[in-house]
PDB file of N, CA, C and O in Angstrom:
ATOM      1  N   MET A   1     -14.307   2.294  -6.425  1.00  0.00           N
ATOM      2  CA  MET A   1     -15.025   2.257  -7.615  1.00  0.00           C
ATOM      3  C   MET A   1     -14.438   1.673  -8.697  1.00  0.00           C
ATOM      4  O   MET A   1     -13.309   2.059  -8.998  1.00  0.00           O
ATOM      5  N   THR A   2     -14.967   0.822  -9.348  1.00  0.00           N
ATOM      6  CA  THR A   2     -14.204   0.136 -10.643  1.00  0.00           C
ATOM      7  C   THR A   2     -15.069   0.508 -11.811  1.00  0.00           C
ATOM      8  O   THR A   2     -16.264   0.213 -11.851  1.00  0.00           O
ATOM      9  N   SER A   3     -14.342   1.269 -12.919  1.00  0.00           N
ATOM     10  CA  SER A   3     -15.020   1.929 -13.950  1.00  0.00           C
ATOM     11  C   SER A   3     -14.326   1.810 -15.098  1.00  0.00           C
ATOM     12  O   SER A   3     -13.185   1.352 -15.053  1.00  0.00           O
ATOM     13  N   TYR A   4     -14.841   2.162 -16.182  1.00  0.00           N
ATOM     14  CA  TYR A   4     -13.939   2.182 -17.611  1.00  0.00           C
ATOM     15  C   TYR A   4     -14.619   3.397 -18.288  1.00  0.00           C
ATOM     16  O   TYR A   4     -15.738   3.815 -17.989  1.00  0.00           O
ATOM     17  N   TYR A   5     -13.867   3.871 -19.166  1.00  0.00           N
ATOM     18  CA  TYR A   5     -14.325   4.783 -20.183  1.00  0.00           C
ATOM     19  C   TYR A   5     -14.396   4.508 -21.450  1.00  0.00           C
ATOM     20  O   TYR A   5     -13.668   3.593 -21.834  1.00  0.00           O
ATOM     21  N   ALA A   6     -15.191   5.134 -22.370  1.00  0.00           N
ATOM     22  CA  ALA A   6     -15.600   4.600 -23.679  1.00  0.00           C
ATOM     23  C   ALA A   6     -16.147   5.845 -24.492  1.00  0.00           C
ATOM     24  O   ALA A   6     -16.812   6.777 -24.041  1.00  0.00           O
ATOM     25  N   HIS A   7     -15.803   5.688 -25.536  1.00  0.00           N
ATOM     26  CA  HIS A   7     -16.562   6.741 -26.548  1.00  0.00           C
ATOM     27  C   HIS A   7     -17.665   6.066 -27.182  1.00  0.00           C
ATOM     28  O   HIS A   7     -17.480   4.937 -27.638  1.00  0.00           O
ATOM     29  N   THR A   8     -18.788   6.622 -27.265  1.00  0.00           N
ATOM     30  CA  THR A   8     -20.193   6.099 -27.851  1.00  0.00           C
ATOM     31  C   THR A   8     -19.915   6.339 -29.435  1.00  0.00           C
ATOM     32  O   THR A   8     -19.106   7.133 -29.916  1.00  0.00           O
ATOM     33  N   PRO A   9     -20.772   5.473 -30.114  1.00  0.00           N
ATOM     34  CA  PRO A   9     -20.717   5.731 -31.581  1.00  0.00           C
ATOM     35  C   PRO A   9     -20.997   6.987 -32.121  1.00  0.00           C
ATOM     36  O   PRO A   9     -20.667   7.259 -33.275  1.00  0.00           O
ATOM     37  N   SER A  10     -21.570   7.771 -31.402  1.00  0.00           N
ATOM     38  CA  SER A  10     -21.861   9.153 -31.784  1.00  0.00           C
ATOM     39  C   SER A  10     -20.869  10.033 -31.071  1.00  0.00           C
ATOM     40  O   SER A  10     -21.167  11.227 -31.053  1.00  0.00           O
ATOM     41  N   GLY A  11     -19.877   9.721 -30.548  1.00  0.00           N
ATOM     42  CA  GLY A  11     -18.729  10.396 -30.153  1.00  0.00           C
ATOM     43  C   GLY A  11     -18.707  11.011 -28.638  1.00  0.00           C
ATOM     44  O   GLY A  11     -17.830  11.811 -28.311  1.00  0.00           O
ATOM     45  N   PHE A  12     -19.634  10.625 -27.821  1.00  0.00           N
ATOM     46  CA  PHE A  12     -19.667  11.091 -26.526  1.00  0.00           C
ATOM     47  C   PHE A  12     -18.581  10.239 -25.756  1.00  0.00           C
ATOM     48  O   PHE A  12     -18.392   9.056 -26.038  1.00  0.00           O
ATOM     49  N   PHE A  13     -17.886  10.890 -24.785  1.00  0.00           N
ATOM     50  CA  PHE A  13     -17.032  10.193 -23.800  1.00  0.00           C
ATOM     51  C   PHE A  13     -17.854   9.914 -22.572  1.00  0.00           C
ATOM     52  O   PHE A  13     -18.529  10.736 -21.952  1.00  0.00           O
ATOM     53  N   VAL A  14     -17.701   8.638 -22.312  1.00  0.00           N
ATOM     54  CA  VAL A  14     -18.699   8.262 -20.992  1.00  0.00           C
ATOM     55  C   VAL A  14     -17.880   7.446 -20.044  1.00  0.00           C
ATOM     56  O   VAL A  14     -16.863   6.885 -20.452  1.00  0.00           O
ATOM     57  N   GLU A  15     -18.259   7.355 -18.839  1.00  0.00           N
ATOM     58  CA  GLU A  15     -17.731   6.362 -17.804  1.00  0.00           C
ATOM     59  C   GLU A  15     -18.771   5.678 -17.137  1.00  0.00           C
ATOM     60  O   GLU A  15     -19.720   6.230 -16.580  1.00  0.00           O
ATOM     61  N   SER A  16     -18.572   4.471 -17.208  1.00  0.00           N
ATOM     62  CA  SER A  16     -19.464   3.400 -16.659  1.00  0.00           C
ATOM     63  C   SER A  16     -18.886   2.791 -15.528  1.00  0.00           C
ATOM     64  O   SER A  16     -17.699   2.473 -15.597  1.00  0.00           O
ATOM     65  N   GLY A  17     -19.614   2.544 -14.352  1.00  0.00           N
ATOM     66  CA  GLY A  17     -18.744   2.226 -13.160  1.00  0.00           C
ATOM     67  C   GLY A  17     -19.790   1.537 -12.047  1.00  0.00           C
ATOM     68  O   GLY A  17     -20.997   1.775 -12.084  1.00  0.00           O
ATOM     69  N   TRP A  18     -19.241   0.746 -11.157  1.00  0.00           N
ATOM     70  CA  TRP A  18     -19.973   0.207 -10.192  1.00  0.00           C
ATOM     71  C   TRP A  18     -19.117   0.253  -8.928  1.00  0.00           C
ATOM     72  O   TRP A  18     -17.943   0.612  -9.008  1.00  0.00           O
ATOM     73  N   GLY A  19     -19.661  -0.094  -7.779  1.00  0.00           N
ATOM     74  CA  GLY A  19     -19.091   0.017  -6.529  1.00  0.00           C
ATOM     75  C   GLY A  19     -18.646   1.264  -5.959  1.00  0.00           C
ATOM     76  O   GLY A  19     -17.796   1.294  -5.069  1.00  0.00           O
ATOM     77  N   GLY A  20     -19.308   2.515  -6.543  1.00  0.00           N
ATOM     78  CA  GLY A  20     -19.016   3.799  -5.909  1.00  0.00           C
ATOM     79  C   GLY A  20     -19.249   3.937  -4.642  1.00  0.00           C
ATOM     80  O   GLY A  20     -19.925   3.098  -4.046  1.00  0.00           O
ATOM     81  N   ARG A  21     -18.717   5.040  -4.010  1.00  0.00           N
ATOM     82  CA  ARG A  21     -19.049   5.327  -2.626  1.00  0.00           C
ATOM     83  C   ARG A  21     -20.497   5.750  -2.515  1.00  0.00           C
ATOM     84  O   ARG A  21     -21.032   6.411  -3.405  1.00  0.00           O
ATOM     85  N   VAL A  22     -21.137   5.361  -1.407  1.00  0.00           N
ATOM     86  CA  VAL A  22     -22.564   5.755  -1.116  1.00  0.00           C
ATOM     87  C   VAL A  22     -22.400   6.885  -0.267  1.00  0.00           C
ATOM     88  O   VAL A  22     -21.541   6.900   0.615  1.00  0.00           O
ATOM     89  N   ILE A  23     -23.330   8.016  -0.527  1.00  0.00           N
ATOM     90  CA  ILE A  23     -23.376   9.124   0.368  1.00  0.00           C
ATOM     91  C   ILE A  23     -24.559   9.466   0.997  1.00  0.00           C
ATOM     92  O   ILE A  23     -25.513   8.990   0.382  1.00  0.00           O
ATOM     93  N   ASP A  24     -24.876  10.084   1.953  1.00  0.00           N
ATOM     94  CA  ASP A  24     -25.972  10.476   2.485  1.00  0.00           C
ATOM     95  C   ASP A  24     -26.217  11.998   2.146  1.00  0.00           C
ATOM     96  O   ASP A  24     -25.560  12.924   2.623  1.00  0.00           O
ATOM     97  N   PRO A  25     -27.339  12.129   1.183  1.00  0.00           N
ATOM     98  CA  PRO A  25     -27.347  13.660   0.832  1.00  0.00           C
ATOM     99  C   PRO A  25     -27.642  14.541   1.842  1.00  0.00           C
ATOM    100  O   PRO A  25     -27.328  15.714   1.643  1.00  0.00           O
ATOM    101  N   ALA A  26     -28.180  14.249   2.893  1.00  0.00           N
ATOM    102  CA  ALA A  26     -28.673  15.079   4.024  1.00  0.00           C
ATOM    103  C   ALA A  26     -27.279  15.552   4.880  1.00  0.00           C
ATOM    104  O   ALA A  26     -27.215  16.582   5.550  1.00  0.00           O
ATOM    105  N   THR A  27     -26.393  14.762   4.742  1.00  0.00           N
ATOM    106  CA  THR A  27     -25.212  15.132   5.565  1.00  0.00           C
ATOM    107  C   THR A  27     -23.940  15.430   4.745  1.00  0.00           C
ATOM    108  O   THR A  27     -23.033  16.076   5.270  1.00  0.00           O
ATOM    109  N   TRP A  28     -23.834  14.966   3.428  1.00  0.00           N
ATOM    110  CA  TRP A  28     -22.566  15.004   2.360  1.00  0.00           C
ATOM    111  C   TRP A  28     -22.480  16.531   2.250  1.00  0.00           C
ATOM    112  O   TRP A  28     -23.489  17.235   2.254  1.00  0.00           O
ATOM    113  N   THR A  29     -21.178  17.035   2.147  1.00  0.00           N
ATOM    114  CA  THR A  29     -20.857  18.492   1.927  1.00  0.00           C
ATOM    115  C   THR A  29     -19.943  18.237   0.542  1.00  0.00           C
ATOM    116  O   THR A  29     -19.108  17.335   0.488  1.00  0.00           O
ATOM    117  N   PRO A  30     -20.154  18.949  -0.321  1.00  0.00           N
ATOM    118  CA  PRO A  30     -19.282  18.891  -1.653  1.00  0.00           C
ATOM    119  C   PRO A  30     -18.058  19.859  -1.389  1.00  0.00           C
ATOM    120  O   PRO A  30     -18.048  20.807  -0.604  1.00  0.00           O
ATOM    121  N   HIS A  31     -17.206  19.501  -2.065  1.00  0.00           N
ATOM    122  CA  HIS A  31     -15.864  20.327  -1.963  1.00  0.00           C
ATOM    123  C   HIS A  31     -15.145  20.364  -3.151  1.00  0.00           C
ATOM    124  O   HIS A  31     -15.186  19.455  -3.979  1.00  0.00           O
ATOM    125  N   GLU A  32     -14.434  21.464  -3.277  1.00  0.00           N
ATOM    126  CA  GLU A  32     -13.479  21.509  -4.528  1.00  0.00           C
ATOM    127  C   GLU A  32     -11.989  21.403  -4.237  1.00  0.00           C
ATOM    128  O   GLU A  32     -11.578  21.831  -3.159  1.00  0.00           O
ATOM    129  N   THR A  33     -11.319  20.974  -4.942  1.00  0.00           N
ATOM    130  CA  THR A  33      -9.833  20.390  -4.855  1.00  0.00           C
ATOM    131  C   THR A  33      -9.116  21.029  -5.749  1.00  0.00           C
ATOM    132  O   THR A  33      -9.636  21.192  -6.853  1.00  0.00           O
ATOM    133  N   PHE A  34      -7.933  21.483  -5.541  1.00  0.00           N
ATOM    134  CA  PHE A  34      -6.819  22.048  -6.242  1.00  0.00           C
ATOM    135  C   PHE A  34      -5.617  21.329  -6.349  1.00  0.00           C
ATOM    136  O   PHE A  34      -4.569  21.936  -6.567  1.00  0.00           O
ATOM    137  N   ASP A  35      -5.646  19.895  -6.199  1.00  0.00           N
ATOM    138  CA  ASP A  35      -4.624  18.940  -6.144  1.00  0.00           C
ATOM    139  C   ASP A  35      -4.225  18.328  -7.453  1.00  0.00           C
ATOM    140  O   ASP A  35      -3.387  17.427  -7.404  1.00  0.00           O
ATOM    141  N   GLY A  36      -4.690  18.677  -8.576  1.00  0.00           N
ATOM    142  CA  GLY A  36      -4.214  18.354  -9.787  1.00  0.00           C
ATOM    143  C   GLY A  36      -5.232  17.188 -10.299  1.00  0.00           C
ATOM    144  O   GLY A  36      -6.363  17.070  -9.826  1.00  0.00           O
ATOM    145  N   PRO A  37      -4.752  16.410 -11.234  1.00  0.00           N
ATOM    146  CA  PRO A  37      -5.874  15.308 -11.835  1.00  0.00           C
ATOM    147  C   PRO A  37      -5.950  14.188 -10.890  1.00  0.00           C
ATOM    148  O   PRO A  37      -5.470  14.151  -9.757  1.00  0.00           O
ATOM    149  N   SER A  38      -6.600  13.304 -11.489  1.00  0.00           N
ATOM    150  CA  SER A  38      -6.906  12.061 -10.899  1.00  0.00           C
ATOM    151  C   SER A  38      -5.667  11.437 -10.065  1.00  0.00           C
ATOM    152  O   SER A  38      -4.562  11.417 -10.607  1.00  0.00           O
ATOM    153  N   SER A  39      -5.824  10.956  -8.830  1.00  0.00           N
ATOM    154  CA  SER A  39      -4.749  10.410  -8.303  1.00  0.00           C
ATOM    155  C   SER A  39      -4.434   9.016  -8.657  1.00  0.00           C
ATOM    156  O   SER A  39      -3.407   8.402  -8.368  1.00  0.00           O
ATOM    157  N   TRP A  40      -5.586   8.545  -9.407  1.00  0.00           N
ATOM    158  CA  TRP A  40      -5.426   6.986  -9.859  1.00  0.00           C
ATOM    159  C   TRP A  40      -4.466   6.815 -11.046  1.00  0.00           C
ATOM    160  O   TRP A  40      -4.310   5.692 -11.525  1.00  0.00           O
ATOM    161  N   GLY A  41      -3.820   7.876 -11.537  1.00  0.00           N
ATOM    162  CA  GLY A  41      -2.928   7.659 -12.804  1.00  0.00           C
ATOM    163  C   GLY A  41      -3.643   7.619 -13.878  1.00  0.00           C
ATOM    164  O   GLY A  41      -3.102   7.023 -14.810  1.00  0.00           O
ATOM    165  N   HIS A  42      -4.843   8.116 -14.108  1.00  0.00           N
ATOM    166  CA  HIS A  42      -5.326   7.903 -15.655  1.00  0.00           C
ATOM    167  C   HIS A  42      -4.538   8.692 -16.687  1.00  0.00           C
ATOM    168  O   HIS A  42      -4.071   9.813 -16.485  1.00  0.00           O
ATOM    169  N   GLU A  43      -4.438   8.014 -17.785  1.00  0.00           N
ATOM    170  CA  GLU A  43      -3.636   8.653 -18.839  1.00  0.00           C
ATOM    171  C   GLU A  43      -4.677   9.018 -20.025  1.00  0.00           C
ATOM    172  O   GLU A  43      -5.081   8.193 -20.845  1.00  0.00           O
ATOM    173  N   ARG A  44      -5.017  10.270 -19.990  1.00  0.00           N
ATOM    174  CA  ARG A  44      -5.835  10.780 -21.124  1.00  0.00           C
ATOM    175  C   ARG A  44      -5.145  10.611 -22.526  1.00  0.00           C
ATOM    176  O   ARG A  44      -4.463  11.489 -23.055  1.00  0.00           O
ATOM    177  N   LEU A  45      -5.389   9.448 -23.031  1.00  0.00           N
ATOM    178  CA  LEU A  45      -4.588   9.345 -24.444  1.00  0.00           C
ATOM    179  C   LEU A  45      -5.028  10.263 -25.529  1.00  0.00           C
ATOM    180  O   LEU A  45      -4.324  10.452 -26.521  1.00  0.00           O
ATOM    181  N   ASN A  46      -6.365  10.927 -25.327  1.00  0.00           N
ATOM    182  CA  ASN A  46      -7.009  11.740 -26.369  1.00  0.00           C
ATOM    183  C   ASN A  46      -6.172  13.151 -26.199  1.00  0.00           C
ATOM    184  O   ASN A  46      -6.399  13.965 -27.094  1.00  0.00           O
ATOM    185  N   LEU A  47      -5.316  13.524 -25.267  1.00  0.00           N
ATOM    186  CA  LEU A  47      -4.682  14.537 -25.114  1.00  0.00           C
ATOM    187  C   LEU A  47      -3.039  14.662 -25.851  1.00  0.00           C
ATOM    188  O   LEU A  47      -2.358  13.648 -26.008  1.00  0.00           O
ATOM    189  N   SER A  48      -2.672  15.695 -26.156  1.00  0.00           N
ATOM    190  CA  SER A  48      -1.176  15.771 -26.604  1.00  0.00           C
ATOM    191  C   SER A  48      -0.423  15.315 -25.304  1.00  0.00           C
ATOM    192  O   SER A  48      -0.672  15.409 -24.102  1.00  0.00           O
ATOM    193  N   GLU A  49       0.760  14.698 -26.162  1.00  0.00           N
ATOM    194  CA  GLU A  49       1.906  14.392 -25.170  1.00  0.00           C
ATOM    195  C   GLU A  49       2.210  15.355 -24.023  1.00  0.00           C
ATOM    196  O   GLU A  49       2.270  15.029 -22.838  1.00  0.00           O
ATOM    197  N   GLY A  50       2.427  16.799 -24.607  1.00  0.00           N
ATOM    198  CA  GLY A  50       2.686  17.806 -23.640  1.00  0.00           C
ATOM    199  C   GLY A  50       1.660  18.022 -22.491  1.00  0.00           C
ATOM    200  O   GLY A  50       2.030  18.270 -21.344  1.00  0.00           O
ATOM    201  N   LEU A  51       0.460  17.925 -22.823  1.00  0.00           N
ATOM    202  CA  LEU A  51      -0.600  17.946 -21.843  1.00  0.00           C
ATOM    203  C   LEU A  51      -0.633  16.808 -20.814  1.00  0.00           C
ATOM    204  O   LEU A  51      -0.904  16.998 -19.628  1.00  0.00           O
ATOM    205  N   ARG A  52      -0.320  15.541 -21.378  1.00  0.00           N
ATOM    206  CA  ARG A  52      -0.352  14.400 -20.515  1.00  0.00           C
ATOM    207  C   ARG A  52       0.962  14.514 -19.662  1.00  0.00           C
ATOM    208  O   ARG A  52       1.074  13.938 -18.580  1.00  0.00           O
ATOM    209  N   ARG A  53       1.822  15.192 -20.142  1.00  0.00           N
ATOM    210  CA  ARG A  53       3.137  15.183 -19.368  1.00  0.00           C
ATOM    211  C   ARG A  53       2.802  16.262 -18.230  1.00  0.00           C
ATOM    212  O   ARG A  53       3.235  16.077 -17.092  1.00  0.00           O
ATOM    213  N   ARG A  54       2.095  17.295 -18.513  1.00  0.00           N
ATOM    214  CA  ARG A  54       1.645  18.383 -17.242  1.00  0.00           C
ATOM    215  C   ARG A  54       0.830  17.403 -16.234  1.00  0.00           C
ATOM    216  O   ARG A  54       1.181  17.430 -15.055  1.00  0.00           O
ATOM    217  N   LEU A  55      -0.137  16.617 -16.578  1.00  0.00           N
ATOM    218  CA  LEU A  55      -0.969  15.792 -15.796  1.00  0.00           C
ATOM    219  C   LEU A  55      -0.192  14.853 -14.928  1.00  0.00           C
ATOM    220  O   LEU A  55      -0.444  14.771 -13.726  1.00  0.00           O
ATOM    221  N   ARG A  56       0.836  14.075 -15.555  1.00  0.00           N
ATOM    222  CA  ARG A  56       1.666  13.313 -14.746  1.00  0.00           C
ATOM    223  C   ARG A  56       2.472  14.118 -13.740  1.00  0.00           C
ATOM    224  O   ARG A  56       2.490  13.632 -12.609  1.00  0.00           O
ATOM    225  N   ASP A  57       3.112  15.195 -13.912  1.00  0.00           N
ATOM    226  CA  ASP A  57       3.797  16.088 -13.228  1.00  0.00           C
ATOM    227  C   ASP A  57       2.922  16.605 -11.976  1.00  0.00           C
ATOM    228  O   ASP A  57       3.372  16.645 -10.831  1.00  0.00           O
ATOM    229  N   MET A  58       1.613  16.997 -12.333  1.00  0.00           N
ATOM    230  CA  MET A  58       0.767  17.451 -11.359  1.00  0.00           C
ATOM    231  C   MET A  58       0.455  16.269 -10.407  1.00  0.00           C
ATOM    232  O   MET A  58       0.430  16.578  -9.216  1.00  0.00           O
ATOM    233  N   ARG A  59       0.192  14.869 -10.736  1.00  0.00           N
ATOM    234  CA  ARG A  59       0.052  13.752  -9.855  1.00  0.00           C
ATOM    235  C   ARG A  59       1.117  13.628  -9.032  1.00  0.00           C
ATOM    236  O   ARG A  59       0.973  13.500  -7.816  1.00  0.00           O
ATOM    237  N   LEU A  60       2.489  13.659  -9.727  1.00  0.00           N
ATOM    238  CA  LEU A  60       3.638  13.287  -8.990  1.00  0.00           C
ATOM    239  C   LEU A  60       3.796  14.607  -7.936  1.00  0.00           C
ATOM    240  O   LEU A  60       4.184  14.348  -6.797  1.00  0.00           O
ATOM    241  N   ASP A  61       3.560  15.749  -8.224  1.00  0.00           N
ATOM    242  CA  ASP A  61       3.682  16.841  -7.219  1.00  0.00           C
ATOM    243  C   ASP A  61       2.542  16.494  -6.029  1.00  0.00           C
ATOM    244  O   ASP A  61       2.832  16.692  -4.849  1.00  0.00           O
ATOM    245  N   SER A  62       1.407  16.037  -6.364  1.00  0.00           N
ATOM    246  CA  SER A  62       0.435  15.884  -5.348  1.00  0.00           C
ATOM    247  C   SER A  62       0.899  14.824  -4.427  1.00  0.00           C
ATOM    248  O   SER A  62       0.961  15.049  -3.218  1.00  0.00           O
ATOM    249  N   ALA A  63       1.243  13.634  -4.954  1.00  0.00           N
ATOM    250  CA  ALA A  63       1.874  12.469  -4.126  1.00  0.00           C
ATOM    251  C   ALA A  63       2.899  12.917  -3.219  1.00  0.00           C
ATOM    252  O   ALA A  63       2.885  12.614  -2.026  1.00  0.00           O
ATOM    253  N   ALA A  64       3.980  13.784  -3.870  1.00  0.00           N
ATOM    254  CA  ALA A  64       5.219  14.231  -2.945  1.00  0.00           C
ATOM    255  C   ALA A  64       4.603  15.300  -1.959  1.00  0.00           C
ATOM    256  O   ALA A  64       5.329  15.693  -1.045  1.00  0.00           O
ATOM    257  N   ARG A  65       3.569  15.704  -2.050  1.00  0.00           N
ATOM    258  CA  ARG A  65       3.042  16.575  -0.784  1.00  0.00           C
ATOM    259  C   ARG A  65       2.016  15.853   0.129  1.00  0.00           C
ATOM    260  O   ARG A  65       1.412  16.424   1.037  1.00  0.00           O
ATOM    261  N   GLY A  66       1.888  14.654  -0.169  1.00  0.00           N
ATOM    262  CA  GLY A  66       1.045  13.748   0.524  1.00  0.00           C
ATOM    263  C   GLY A  66      -0.325  13.582   0.319  1.00  0.00           C
ATOM    264  O   GLY A  66      -1.017  12.962   1.126  1.00  0.00           O
ATOM    265  N   ARG A  67      -0.794  14.114  -0.752  1.00  0.00           N
ATOM    266  CA  ARG A  67      -2.222  14.277  -1.116  1.00  0.00           C
ATOM    267  C   ARG A  67      -2.691  13.160  -1.860  1.00  0.00           C
ATOM    268  O   ARG A  67      -2.466  13.217  -3.069  1.00  0.00           O
ATOM    269  N   ARG A  68      -3.315  12.116  -1.414  1.00  0.00           N
ATOM    270  CA  ARG A  68      -3.379  10.919  -2.160  1.00  0.00           C
ATOM    271  C   ARG A  68      -4.953  10.494  -2.184  1.00  0.00           C
ATOM    272  O   ARG A  68      -5.280   9.364  -2.546  1.00  0.00           O
ATOM    273  N   VAL A  69      -5.820  11.383  -1.812  1.00  0.00           N
ATOM    274  CA  VAL A  69      -7.273  11.120  -1.881  1.00  0.00           C
ATOM    275  C   VAL A  69      -7.840  11.492  -3.288  1.00  0.00           C
ATOM    276  O   VAL A  69      -7.965  12.645  -3.699  1.00  0.00           O
ATOM    277  N   PRO A  70      -8.139  10.450  -3.912  1.00  0.00           N
ATOM    278  CA  PRO A  70      -8.725  10.583  -5.230  1.00  0.00           C
ATOM    279  C   PRO A  70      -9.861  11.689  -5.252  1.00  0.00           C
ATOM    280  O   PRO A  70     -10.528  12.069  -4.289  1.00  0.00           O
ATOM    281  N   HIS A  71      -9.928  12.103  -6.511  1.00  0.00           N
ATOM    282  CA  HIS A  71     -11.304  13.141  -6.772  1.00  0.00           C
ATOM    283  C   HIS A  71     -11.668  12.903  -7.985  1.00  0.00           C
ATOM    284  O   HIS A  71     -11.278  11.879  -8.546  1.00  0.00           O
ATOM    285  N   LEU A  72     -12.525  13.853  -8.643  1.00  0.00           N
ATOM    286  CA  LEU A  72     -12.931  13.562  -9.917  1.00  0.00           C
ATOM    287  C   LEU A  72     -12.182  13.751 -11.077  1.00  0.00           C
ATOM    288  O   LEU A  72     -11.616  14.801 -11.384  1.00  0.00           O
ATOM    289  N   ALA A  73     -12.189  12.674 -11.741  1.00  0.00           N
ATOM    290  CA  ALA A  73     -11.175  12.948 -12.940  1.00  0.00           C
ATOM    291  C   ALA A  73     -11.602  13.951 -14.071  1.00  0.00           C
ATOM    292  O   ALA A  73     -10.729  14.477 -14.760  1.00  0.00           O
ATOM    293  N   GLU A  74     -12.801  14.196 -14.251  1.00  0.00           N
ATOM    294  CA  GLU A  74     -13.244  15.182 -15.020  1.00  0.00           C
ATOM    295  C   GLU A  74     -13.649  16.290 -14.271  1.00  0.00           C
ATOM    296  O   GLU A  74     -14.732  16.240 -13.687  1.00  0.00           O
ATOM    297  N   CYS A  75     -12.861  17.397 -14.193  1.00  0.00           N
ATOM    298  CA  CYS A  75     -13.484  18.636 -13.591  1.00  0.00           C
ATOM    299  C   CYS A  75     -13.374  19.832 -14.208  1.00  0.00           C
ATOM    300  O   CYS A  75     -12.452  19.965 -15.013  1.00  0.00           O
ATOM    301  N   PRO A  76     -14.249  20.900 -13.973  1.00  0.00           N
ATOM    302  CA  PRO A  76     -13.855  22.299 -14.869  1.00  0.00           C
ATOM    303  C   PRO A  76     -12.593  22.970 -14.379  1.00  0.00           C
ATOM    304  O   PRO A  76     -12.043  23.767 -15.139  1.00  0.00           O
ATOM    305  N   TRP A  77     -12.012  22.700 -13.039  1.00  0.00           N
ATOM    306  CA  TRP A  77     -10.953  23.446 -12.592  1.00  0.00           C
ATOM    307  C   TRP A  77      -9.670  22.838 -13.450  1.00  0.00           C
ATOM    308  O   TRP A  77      -8.784  23.568 -13.893  1.00  0.00           O
ATOM    309  N   LEU A  78      -9.691  21.515 -13.607  1.00  0.00           N
ATOM    310  CA  LEU A  78      -8.512  20.970 -14.188  1.00  0.00           C
ATOM    311  C   LEU A  78      -8.311  21.409 -15.583  1.00  0.00           C
ATOM    312  O   LEU A  78      -7.194  21.762 -15.960  1.00  0.00           O
ATOM    313  N   TYR A  79      -9.575  21.407 -16.552  1.00  0.00           N
ATOM    314  CA  TYR A  79      -9.354  21.611 -17.708  1.00  0.00           C
ATOM    315  C   TYR A  79      -9.227  23.196 -17.996  1.00  0.00           C
ATOM    316  O   TYR A  79      -8.796  23.613 -19.071  1.00  0.00           O
ATOM    317  N   GLY A  80      -9.639  24.043 -16.943  1.00  0.00           N
ATOM    318  CA  GLY A  80      -9.157  25.294 -16.955  1.00  0.00           C
ATOM    319  C   GLY A  80      -7.846  25.656 -16.726  1.00  0.00           C
ATOM    320  O   GLY A  80      -7.286  26.544 -17.369  1.00  0.00           O
ATOM    321  N   GLU A  81      -7.250  24.928 -15.718  1.00  0.00           N
ATOM    322  CA  GLU A  81      -5.803  24.921 -15.655  1.00  0.00           C
ATOM    323  C   GLU A  81      -4.973  24.506 -16.752  1.00  0.00           C
ATOM    324  O   GLU A  81      -3.876  25.011 -16.993  1.00  0.00           O
ATOM    325  N   LEU A  82      -5.553  23.496 -17.476  1.00  0.00           N
ATOM    326  CA  LEU A  82      -4.734  23.085 -18.679  1.00  0.00           C
ATOM    327  C   LEU A  82      -4.775  24.004 -19.870  1.00  0.00           C
ATOM    328  O   LEU A  82      -3.805  24.151 -20.614  1.00  0.00           O
ATOM    329  N   LEU A  83      -5.878  24.592 -20.019  1.00  0.00           N
ATOM    330  CA  LEU A  83      -6.058  25.712 -20.989  1.00  0.00           C
ATOM    331  C   LEU A  83      -5.514  27.034 -20.493  1.00  0.00           C
ATOM    332  O   LEU A  83      -5.477  27.977 -21.283  1.00  0.00           O
ATOM    333  N   GLY A  84      -5.121  27.169 -19.345  1.00  0.00           N
ATOM    334  CA  GLY A  84      -4.588  28.612 -18.930  1.00  0.00           C
ATOM    335  C   GLY A  84      -5.918  29.444 -18.600  1.00  0.00           C
ATOM    336  O   GLY A  84      -5.806  30.662 -18.741  1.00  0.00           O
ATOM    337  N   ARG A  85      -6.976  29.027 -18.244  1.00  0.00           N
ATOM    338  CA  ARG A  85      -8.159  29.886 -17.672  1.00  0.00           C
ATOM    339  C   ARG A  85      -7.918  29.774 -16.234  1.00  0.00           C
ATOM    340  O   ARG A  85      -7.595  28.716 -15.695  1.00  0.00           O
ATOM    341  N   ARG A  86      -8.105  31.041 -15.537  1.00  0.00           N
ATOM    342  CA  ARG A  86      -8.551  31.054 -14.160  1.00  0.00           C
ATOM    343  C   ARG A  86      -9.555  32.080 -13.993  1.00  0.00           C
ATOM    344  O   ARG A  86     -10.072  32.263 -12.891  1.00  0.00           O
TER     345      ARG A  86
END
């Protein structure tokens, strides 16, 4: 998928994209991953350098373990991890 992120004039953070994976709702099974943030290397410039460093470290660890399948960039688990909520 090719996409971009932007802030709307009213302050919403949105992603627009095209070319995403097509799934069959009858056979697709959702799953939750715990391998850190986006494998694509997104730099969330709205976060502090300390949090961005943690995200980079998580991506590097995931790659070192051979986990290279991209997953959702925005997920409740990730932000829970960053905020120390489990």
